[in-house]
Every structure is written in structure tokens, then in C-alpha cells.
C-alpha positions in Angstrom: 0.0 0.0 0.0 1.3 3.4 -0.8 2.1 5.8 2.0 0.0 8.9 2.0 2.0 12.0 2.9 1.0 15.6 3.2 1.1 19.0 1.5 4.4 20.7 1.4 4.6 24.5 1.4 5.8 27.6 3.2 3.4 29.0 5.7 3.5 30.9 9.0 4.2 28.7 12.0 5.9 29.0 15.4 8.4 26.5 16.9 9.4 26.5 20.6 12.0 24.0 21.6 13.8 23.0 24.8 16.6 20.5 25.4 16.8 17.9 28.1 20.4 16.8 29.0 19.3 13.1 28.9 17.8 13.3 25.4 20.0 14.3 22.5 17.0 15.4 20.3 15.0 18.3 21.6 11.4 18.5 22.7 9.3 20.7 20.4 6.0 22.6 20.7 4.4 23.8 17.6 1.9 26.6 18.1 -0.8 26.0 15.5 -3.3 28.5 16.9 -2.9 31.2 19.6 -6.2 32.8 20.6 -7.3 32.4 16.9 -10.8 33.8 16.2 -12.9 31.2 14.3 -16.2 32.7 13.3 -18.9 32.7 10.5 -18.6 35.8 8.3 -20.0 35.4 4.7 -19.1 39.0 3.8 -15.5 39.0 5.1 -12.5 39.5 2.8 -10.8 36.2 3.7 -7.7 36.9 1.6 -6.6 39.7 3.8 -7.3 37.8 7.0 -5.3 34.8 5.7 -2.3 37.1 5.4 -2.3 38.0 9.1 -2.3 34.6 10.8 -1.3 32.1 8.1 -4.6 30.3 8.1 -6.6 29.9 4.8 -10.3 30.2 5.5 -13.2 28.6 3.6 -16.9 28.0 4.0 -17.3 31.6 5.2 -14.6 31.1 7.9 -15.8 27.8 9.4 -13.0 25.7 7.9 -9.4 26.7 8.2 -6.2 25.1 6.8 -2.5 25.7 7.2 0.7 23.8 6.2 3.4 23.5 8.8 6.9 22.0 8.9 7.3 19.1 11.3 10.3 18.4 13.6 12.4 15.3 12.6 13.4 12.5 15.0 15.3 9.3 14.6 12.9 7.5 17.0 9.1 8.1 16.9 8.4 10.8 19.5 5.3 11.0 21.7 3.0 13.5 20.0 0.2 15.2 22.0 -2.4 17.5 20.6 -3.7 20.2 23.0 -6.8 22.3 22.2 -8.2 25.1 24.4 -11.5 26.8 23.4 -13.5 29.7 24.6 -16.7 31.2 23.3 -16.3 34.6 21.8 -20.0 35.2 21.9 -21.6 32.0 20.4 -23.9 30.6 23.1 -24.6 27.2 21.4 -22.9 23.8 21.4 -21.2 23.1 18.1 -19.3 20.2 16.5 -15.7 20.6 15.7 -12.6 18.7 14.5 -8.9 19.1 14.3 -7.9 17.1 11.2 -5.1 16.1 8.9 -5.4 16.5 5.1 -3.7 13.9 2.9 -1.3 15.1 0.3 -2.7 13.0 -2.5 -5.3 14.7 -4.7 -8.2 14.8 -4.8 -8.9 15.5 -1.2 -11.4 17.5 0.8 -10.2 20.8 -0.7 -11.1 19.5 -4.1 -14.6 18.4 -3.4 -16.0 20.1 -0.4 -15.7 23.8 -1.3 -16.2 23.8 -5.1 -19.3 24.2 -7.2 -18.8 20.9 -9.0 -18.1 17.7 -7.1 -16.1 14.7 -8.3 -18.6 12.4 -6.7 -22.3 12.2 -5.9 -24.1 15.5 -5.7 -25.5 14.9 -2.2 -22.4 13.4 -0.5 -19.1 14.5 -2.1 -15.9 13.4 -0.5 -16.8 10.5 1.8 -14.7 7.3 1.2 -11.3 6.5 -0.2 -11.2 6.2 -4.0 -15.0 6.6 -4.2 -16.4 6.3 -7.7 -12.8 5.4 -8.8 -11.7 9.1 -8.4 -8.7 8.4 -6.1 -10.3 10.6 -3.4 -8.5 10.6 0.0 -10.7 11.3 3.1 -9.7 13.6 6.0 -8.0 12.0 9.1 -9.5 13.1 12.4 -6.9 14.0 15.0 -9.3 15.2 17.6 -13.0 15.5 17.4 -14.8 17.7 19.9 -18.1 19.4 20.8 -18.1 22.9 22.1 -20.0 23.5 25.4 -22.7 26.2 25.7 -21.0 29.6 26.0 -17.9 28.7 28.1 -15.7 31.7 28.8 -17.7 34.6 27.2 -20.8 34.0 29.4 -19.0 32.5 32.4 -19.1 35.8 34.3 -22.6 37.0 33.4 -25.2 37.6 36.1 -27.9 35.8 34.1 -25.7 32.7 33.9 -25.2 32.7 37.7 -28.9 32.4 38.2 -28.8 29.0 36.5 -25.6 27.8 38.2 -26.2 24.6 40.2 -25.2 24.6 43.9 -22.7 21.8 43.3 -20.6 24.0 40.9 -18.3 26.5 42.6 -17.9 28.6 39.4 -18.4 28.5 35.6 -15.1 27.5 33.9 -13.5 30.1 31.7 -12.4 27.6 29.0 -12.5 23.9 28.0 -9.4 21.8 27.1 -9.0 18.6 25.2 -5.9 16.4 24.8 -5.2 13.5 22.3 -2.2 11.2 21.9 -1.5 11.1 18.1 1.9 9.4 18.3 0.8 6.6 16.0 0.4 9.2 13.2 4.0 10.3 13.3 4.9 8.9 9.9 1.7 10.3 8.4 2.7 13.8 9.4 5.8 13.7 7.2 8.3 16.5 6.8 5.3 19.0 6.7 1.7 18.6 7.3 -1.5 20.3 6.3 -3.9 20.7 9.2 -7.5 21.6 9.1 -9.8 23.1 11.8 -13.5 22.8 11.4 -16.0 24.5 13.7 -19.7 24.5 12.9 -20.5 28.0 14.1 -23.1 30.1 12.4 -22.5 33.3 14.4 -20.2 36.3 13.7 -18.9 36.0 17.3 -17.7 32.4 17.1 -14.9 31.1 19.3 -11.3 31.6 20.3 -9.0 28.6 19.9 -5.5 27.6 21.0 -4.0 24.5 19.4 -0.5 23.2 20.3 1.3 20.1 19.2 3.8 18.8 21.7 6.6 16.5 20.5 8.5 14.6 23.3 11.7 13.1 22.1 12.6 9.6 23.3 16.1 8.5 24.5 18.4 6.8 22.0 18.3 3.7 24.1 14.7 3.1 23.1 14.5 0.5 20.3 12.7 1.9 17.3 9.7 -0.1 16.2 8.6 -0.6 12.7 7.3 2.4 10.8 3.5 2.7 10.5 1.6 3.4 7.3 -1.7 5.2 7.5 -4.7 4.9 5.1 -7.6 7.3 5.5 -10.8 5.2 4.8 -13.9 7.3 5.3 -15.2 10.6 6.9 -18.8 11.6 6.6 -18.6 14.9 8.5 -20.0 17.9 6.5 -16.9 20.0 6.3 -17.9 22.1 3.4 -21.0 24.0 2.2 -21.3 21.8 -0.9 -21.7 18.7 1.2 -24.9 17.5 3.0 -25.2 16.1 6.4 -24.8 12.3 6.0 -28.1 10.4 6.7 -27.6 7.6 4.2 -27.3 5.0 7.0 -31.1 5.2 7.2 -31.1 3.7 3.7 -28.1 1.3 3.6 -24.8 0.4 5.2 -21.7 2.4 4.1 -19.2 0.2 2.2 -15.6 1.1 1.6 -13.3 -0.9 -0.7 -9.6 -1.0 0.4 -6.8 -2.4 -1.7 -3.4 -3.4 -0.2 -0.5 -3.7 -2.5 1.6 -5.6 0.2 0.8 -7.6 3.3 0.1 -5.6 6.5 1.1 -6.5 10.1 -0.5 -5.3 13.3 -3.2 -3.4 11.5 -5.5 -1.2 13.7 -8.7 0.4 12.6 -9.6 3.7 14.3 -13.3 4.4 14.3 -15.0 7.6 15.5 -18.8 8.2 15.5 -21.2 10.9 16.8 -24.9 11.1 16.2 -26.8 14.4 15.7 -30.5 15.5 15.3 -32.4 17.2 18.1 -35.9 17.7 19.5 -35.8 14.6 21.7 -36.6 12.0 19.1 -33.6 12.8 16.7 -30.5 10.6 16.5 -28.7 12.9 18.9 -30.9 11.5 21.7 -31.8 8.1 20.4 -29.5 5.0 20.9 -28.3 3.6 17.6 -26.1 0.5 17.5 -23.2 0.5 15.1 -21.8 -2.6 13.4 -18.3 -2.3 12.0 -17.5 -5.2 9.6 -14.1 -6.0 8.1 -14.0 -8.5 5.3 -17.3 -10.0 6.3 -16.5 -10.4 10.0 -18.0 -8.1 12.6 -15.1 -6.6 14.5 -17.1 -4.1 16.5 -20.7 -3.8 17.6 -21.4 -1.0 20.0 -23.8 1.9 20.7 -22.1 5.4 20.8 -23.7 6.8 23.9 -22.6 9.2 26.8 -24.5 9.1 30.1 -22.1 11.4 32.0 -23.0 14.7 30.4 -24.0 16.2 33.7 -20.3 16.1 34.7 -19.7 18.8 32.0 -22.2 21.2 33.6 -19.5 23.7 34.7 -18.6 24.3 31.1 -22.1 25.2 30.0 -23.3 28.5 31.4 -25.8 29.2 28.6 -27.4 25.7 28.4 -31.2 25.8 28.6 -32.7 24.8 31.9 -36.0 23.0 32.6 -37.8 21.7 35.6 -38.3 17.9 35.9 -40.6 16.2 38.3 -38.8 13.7 40.6 -39.2 12.0 44.0 -37.1 12.5 47.0 -37.7 10.9 50.4 -41.2 10.1 49.4 -42.1 13.6 48.3 -42.6 14.7 44.7 -40.7 17.9 43.7 -39.4 19.8 40.8 -35.6 19.6 40.0 -33.7 21.7 37.5 -32.1 19.9 34.6 -30.0 21.5 31.8 -30.0 20.6 28.2 -26.3 19.9 28.5 -27.1 17.2 31.1 -29.0 14.9 28.8 -27.3 11.7 27.5 -26.3 11.8 23.8 -25.1 9.7 20.9 -21.4 9.5 21.7 -20.8 13.0 23.0 -21.6 15.6 25.5 -21.5 19.4 25.2 -17.9 20.1 26.1 -16.5 16.6 25.5 -14.0 15.2 23.0 -14.7 12.0 21.2 -11.7 9.6 21.2 -11.7 6.9 18.5 -12.4 3.3 19.2 -9.3 1.2 18.4 -10.0 -2.1 16.7 -7.1 -4.5 16.2 -7.3 -6.3 12.9 -3.9 -8.2 13.0 -2.4 -9.5 9.8 -3.9 -8.5 6.5 -3.1 -10.1 3.1 -2.3 -8.3 -0.1 -5.3 -7.5 -2.3 -8.9 -6.3 -1.9 -10.6 -5.7 1.5 -13.9 -4.2 2.5 -15.0 -2.1 5.4 -18.8 -2.0 6.1 -20.4 0.4 8.6 -24.0 -0.4 9.4 -26.3 1.7 11.6 -29.7 0.0 10.9 -31.8 2.2 13.2 -30.4 5.5 12.0 -33.1 8.0 11.0 -33.4 10.1 7.8 -32.7 13.8 7.8 -35.9 15.9 8.3 -36.6 19.6 8.7 -37.5 19.1 12.3 -34.9 16.6 13.5 -32.0 17.0 11.1 -30.6 13.6 11.7 -27.1 12.6 10.6 -24.1 10.7 11.7 -20.5 11.9 11.6 -18.3 8.8 11.3 -14.6 8.5 10.4 -12.2 5.7 10.1 -8.6 5.2 9.2 -6.2 2.2 9.2 -2.6 2.0 10.5 -0.3 -1.0 10.0 3.4 -1.9 10.1 5.4 -2.1 6.9 6.3 -5.7 6.2 
């Protein structure tokens, strides 16, 4: 299988390095975003904004890309992605992703933001090599959901009226961390990153993104290098795409061709369900069946029941009264929208991928099938869709 590298190019970036006396190679921190304003502005002159911070903006500012040089090591380093987010005035929960764009064309930039798609009109840019176009999907590094109004509304008097007694204060930001060390080879000498934030307000959000590279001692025995194949990503990154609700019609099938045998293959699978008003797929349990070469390698229901633990990040979440019983009495208790269980996410949470070991894979054709049989179609009232993503890593023979 061919290795998929990344765009090369000269762009603005910041490197901050420090040296440990016990490690010959330095630790490095790449500052991708530093209080970067991400917002929706259909009338903005994006060319002039791009010149000030190095980020190219598309979809009226909701999708940003930048190519950055990567530090080089003899031994695979530990790589950690850090994201800090604050609302700059947007009070709602929004889906977001920090992604890696493959170098090979066509990729998302060729299908998601143009008037004509290389693929189907309704769902351009989903699976690898779809319709024999050679398309390469986007790799998710860290998927997240913004909380309701964290930071901007955390000091407001009106928000304090809704603060539960068990929260000492509203948090001023939310942070997420992801170990992406297994994608070291996929980053290459330079990498093109994308940031997607589904905001529809001019206020939007402020974001910090740092990549931390921790060098390993020379005494560490280097393992075999890893190849990465992006397989599928149904997230609606661009305005020319549609929210993906085809699971309500049929499973999603992805054909994969390996030119050489693969060892210690691992499938990374991420899924979040969306669609509100109580009966949409955001609030309805839907079982996922992930099938590789005819064998079910994963059956699970993406579902989070701990959303109330994120309450301190959600000052503008709607609040209702719910009847409950306590010590034999019936009383009303407050519950926030952010407290409700959801399909694989909570307002303010990240969504780590599920890692599925596949072991040894032979040369030739393989097939990934994703089946969500109870998924519901998109409607004007519920707006159902599933954002699923998958990529494969394996050792070179």
C-alpha cells in the first residue's frame, strides 16, 4: 500500500523548543493557533485575514487550513495535541474537528468547497477512492463538541442564576488532549492541518492548538514504521456537502486495496450522532456494526451518560424543571440541556476513536462496512445525521 504523505509548502508557524540533557533530540512545541478567532462571516475578505495569521479560511470562515513544517526525529516521538477553546459570543454547542489533510489529490479541498463535485451531488468526499476518483478522506486527529457559552458567558449575572449549587464557578475555557503518536509517519516533513467549527455566528470562538513532541532516549529501540490509510469521513466539512443520513437507507461500504501484506493493523473508528428535539438521533440510541472482510469486528452503541459532569462548562445551556421524587415527596428539580445523554458525545467533550485490532492483512482487496440499521433520515425538524470517520494503520512488512 502506498504511504499517504501531506502537502508541502511555506506558511507561518511557530516553533518553541527546549533540550533535556538526557535526550539528544529536543522536545518541540508547535503553536498552531494562539487565541485564533474562528467565526462565521459570509461577507468577510478572507484573503486579507489569511495574510495576518497564516490560516486559509473557507466555508465563510468555518473551515481553516495551514501547512506547517514538522520536527524530525530518529525515533518516533510522543505527540500530543492540545486544544483550548472559549466562546467569543456564540452561546450554542457546536461540533468541531482538528484534522489532517492527505497530500494526494483529490482530497477535501477538491470536493467540499467547489461548485462541482467529483462524486455524488448529495455526498461529495466521503470514502477513499469513491467512484474510482482516487479521493483521500480527511483524518480526524481530535473531534470535539463545544460547550454552551464557556468563557464569554461565564461571568454573566444571568448565567449565575442557572448555576447549580454543586458548581463553585463556571469554567473560563475547555481543554482537550489527544495522543496522536501513531500518526508520526503520516505527518511527514510537513503537514496540512484543518480546523472545522460548525459555528453560524459572527462572534464564534477563540481557539488555541498546540502540538507537543516529546523526544525519546536513543536507548529506546525503534519499532517498525507505520503506514496510514484514510478510509472514510462523513462529516459535513464544506457547504457543498450534505449532512450524512444515508445510514437510514443502507450500510456504508468502503473498498480498500493493499499492495503488500500488512502487520499489526489497527482500525480507528469515531462516531457521533446528531439530530435534536428529543426524538432525533442525537438523543436516540443507535447500534453500530463495523464489519471488516465480512466479520463483525465491533458492535457498540455510541452513547454518553455522563453529560451532567460537564455542567460547569455550559453556562448558557437551557434549563427546565423535571418532576422527581425525594424521600417520598414529589418535587421539581432543575435539569439543563447539556445534562442529557447523547449519541457518543456531551456538550464540552472530546470523542476519542475506538481502536479495533485487525492483526495481519493479506495483499489484495478488503472491504469495510459500517451499518447503523436504526439511523433515521434527515428531516426539517430533527435534522438527523451521523459523523463517522475511520482510518487504518499498520506496520510495513
